[in-house]
Backbone as numpy.savetxt, mean C-alpha at the origin, in Angstrom:
# Nx Ny Nz CAx CAy CAz Cx Cy Cz
-10.75 -39.59 27.61 -9.64 -39.69 27.79 -8.49 -39.25 29.13
-7.90 -39.74 29.35 -7.73 -39.45 30.94 -7.04 -38.02 31.29
-6.80 -37.91 32.59 -6.16 -36.53 32.70 -4.75 -35.99 32.22
-3.92 -37.12 31.91 -2.24 -37.19 32.08 -1.99 -37.18 30.58
-2.50 -37.43 29.65 -2.77 -37.10 28.67 -3.56 -35.81 27.85
-4.62 -35.71 29.00 -5.25 -34.13 27.97 -4.13 -33.38 28.89
-3.60 -33.04 29.88 -2.23 -32.33 30.32 -1.63 -32.36 29.03
-0.24 -33.54 28.65 0.29 -33.40 28.15 -0.29 -32.68 26.54
-1.39 -33.28 26.31 -2.38 -32.11 24.56 -2.04 -30.85 24.67
-2.91 -30.11 25.71 -3.08 -29.39 25.76 -1.24 -28.76 25.96
-0.44 -28.94 27.49 0.62 -28.35 27.39 1.47 -28.38 25.56
2.10 -29.13 24.64 3.09 -28.66 23.77 1.46 -27.66 22.78
1.03 -27.85 22.63 0.01 -27.27 22.14 0.66 -25.02 22.77
-0.36 -25.22 24.03 0.25 -23.90 24.77 1.41 -24.02 24.30
2.81 -25.02 25.05 4.69 -24.25 24.21 4.57 -23.82 22.74
3.53 -25.14 22.01 3.82 -23.87 20.97 3.22 -23.06 20.22
1.76 -21.93 21.11 2.50 -21.00 20.55 2.36 -20.35 21.48
3.30 -20.22 22.80 4.59 -20.12 22.50 5.71 -19.74 22.82
6.07 -20.68 21.56 7.33 -20.69 20.66 6.61 -19.69 20.11
6.02 -19.84 19.05 5.25 -18.61 18.23 5.26 -17.36 18.68
5.12 -16.55 19.22 4.64 -14.84 20.02 6.35 -14.73 20.32
7.06 -15.96 20.98 8.83 -15.15 20.96 9.46 -15.09 20.29
9.22 -15.59 19.30 9.96 -15.99 17.81 9.58 -14.85 16.80
8.03 -14.06 17.51 7.62 -13.02 15.72 7.61 -11.32 17.31
7.98 -12.18 18.27 8.81 -10.71 18.74 9.18 -10.58 19.29
10.00 -10.95 18.00 12.35 -10.83 18.31 12.18 -9.36 17.82
13.71 -8.45 17.79 13.50 -6.96 17.27 13.78 -7.09 15.82
13.26 -6.51 15.17 13.67 -5.88 13.95 13.88 -5.01 13.83
15.37 -5.09 12.47 15.71 -4.11 11.97 15.45 -3.52 10.69
15.27 -1.72 11.57 14.91 -1.14 10.55 16.00 -1.08 9.33
15.86 -0.22 8.01 16.13 -0.96 7.07 15.10 0.94 6.51
16.17 1.53 6.50 16.22 3.30 5.63 15.67 3.36 4.40
14.81 3.50 3.79 14.59 3.38 2.39 15.77 3.95 2.09
15.87 3.30 0.81 16.87 4.30 -0.46 15.90 5.06 -1.57
16.47 6.52 -1.39 16.30 7.62 -2.18 15.73 7.20 -3.47
14.77 7.57 -4.25 14.30 7.06 -5.70 15.70 6.79 -6.83
15.33 6.64 -7.97 16.35 6.92 -8.63 16.19 7.94 -9.45
14.71 8.01 -10.05 13.97 8.50 -10.53 13.15 9.77 -10.08
13.82 10.85 -10.08 12.29 11.77 -8.96 11.78 12.46 -10.35
10.18 12.04 -9.42 8.61 12.42 -9.39 8.96 13.87 -10.58
8.08 13.64 -11.25 8.36 15.20 -12.68 7.46 15.58 -11.68
6.87 17.44 -11.99 5.43 17.45 -11.64 4.73 17.33 -12.62
3.50 17.07 -11.86 1.95 17.25 -12.87 1.61 17.75 -13.47
1.90 18.61 -14.58 1.70 19.80 -15.27 1.20 18.71 -16.99
0.42 20.08 -17.58 -0.10 19.63 -19.50 1.32 19.14 -19.69
2.92 19.88 -19.63 3.45 19.05 -20.92 3.56 17.69 -20.35
3.94 17.01 -19.38 4.61 15.79 -18.86 3.43 15.08 -19.03
2.48 15.17 -18.19 1.22 14.55 -19.26 0.41 13.98 -20.21
1.65 14.32 -20.91 1.28 14.44 -22.46 2.05 11.61 -22.36
0.95 11.96 -23.56 1.84 9.79 -23.26 3.11 9.43 -23.41
3.92 10.81 -24.82 4.92 10.34 -25.28 5.70 11.00 -23.33
5.36 11.16 -22.75 6.37 11.91 -21.52 6.53 10.63 -20.67
4.78 9.83 -20.17 4.91 9.47 -19.29 5.27 7.95 -19.48
5.80 7.67 -21.17 6.44 6.82 -21.71 7.76 6.46 -21.72
8.48 7.94 -21.30 9.64 7.97 -21.49 9.90 7.03 -19.20
9.33 7.46 -18.78 9.43 7.48 -17.06 9.90 6.23 -17.07
10.71 5.37 -16.23 10.44 3.87 -15.85 9.34 3.69 -14.87
9.70 2.23 -15.20 7.94 1.30 -15.04 7.95 1.97 -12.91
8.65 1.95 -12.32 7.77 2.35 -10.85 7.47 3.06 -10.61
7.93 4.90 -10.90 7.17 5.69 -10.60 6.05 5.88 -12.60
6.02 5.31 -13.31 4.60 6.01 -14.66 3.36 5.54 -13.69
3.46 4.52 -12.93 2.09 3.70 -12.99 0.63 4.74 -11.82
2.17 5.71 -10.84 2.28 6.82 -9.80 1.89 8.10 -10.05
2.39 8.20 -11.30 2.80 9.91 -11.97 1.56 9.47 -12.82
1.12 8.52 -13.80 -0.25 8.48 -14.28 -1.54 8.72 -13.73
-1.94 7.82 -12.11 -2.53 8.64 -11.62 -2.67 9.31 -11.33
-1.08 10.38 -10.22 -1.97 11.81 -10.47 -2.42 12.47 -11.33
-2.00 12.40 -12.85 -2.27 13.31 -14.12 -3.80 13.44 -14.66
-4.31 11.90 -14.11 -5.62 11.78 -14.03 -6.33 12.63 -13.07
-5.88 12.76 -11.77 -6.85 13.18 -11.18 -6.60 14.10 -10.91
-5.79 15.16 -11.29 -5.15 16.39 -11.28 -6.89 17.34 -12.30
-7.49 17.15 -13.07 -8.93 17.54 -13.06 -9.23 18.68 -11.05
-10.32 19.41 -11.92 -11.09 19.66 -11.18 -12.44 19.27 -10.67
-13.27 19.38 -10.33 -14.67 19.27 -10.70 -15.31 20.38 -10.87
-15.86 20.72 -11.79 -17.00 20.96 -12.05 -18.31 21.19 -11.62
-18.47 22.08 -11.46 -20.46 22.75 -10.59 -21.61 22.38 -11.75
-21.78 21.77 -12.33 -23.23 21.80 -12.87 -24.55 22.99 -12.72
-24.96 23.61 -13.85 -25.91 24.18 -13.38 -26.71 24.01 -12.95
-27.48 25.28 -12.48 -28.38 24.17 -11.40 -30.07 24.36 -12.21
-30.37 23.45 -11.90 -31.63 23.65 -13.02 -32.90 23.63 -12.16
-33.97 23.92 -12.81 -35.69 23.52 -11.94 -36.05 22.90 -12.65
-36.78 21.99 -11.21 -37.34 20.91 -12.37 -38.66 20.48 -11.56
-39.10 22.36 -11.61 -40.49 22.50 -11.27 -41.42 22.09 -12.67
-42.88 21.29 -11.63 -43.65 21.27 -12.99 -45.30 21.89 -13.04
């Protein structure tokens, strides 16, 4: 390639890159999150029963079920001696 054609090729690439950069950096309107339609109930023995979880809306059900599963505290196993 001679010099003018090479400059035009890289010039178009640079122009496309700059256009993409300018478009991507535009002002974005921040949208306030909408309040939840269903309040998350407290995680306890009564609310973590399968019937209570089934009655919840889909968007809350999975998050609440995950919290129910993770609410148990780890139990330390008894010390054992492995001396032979």
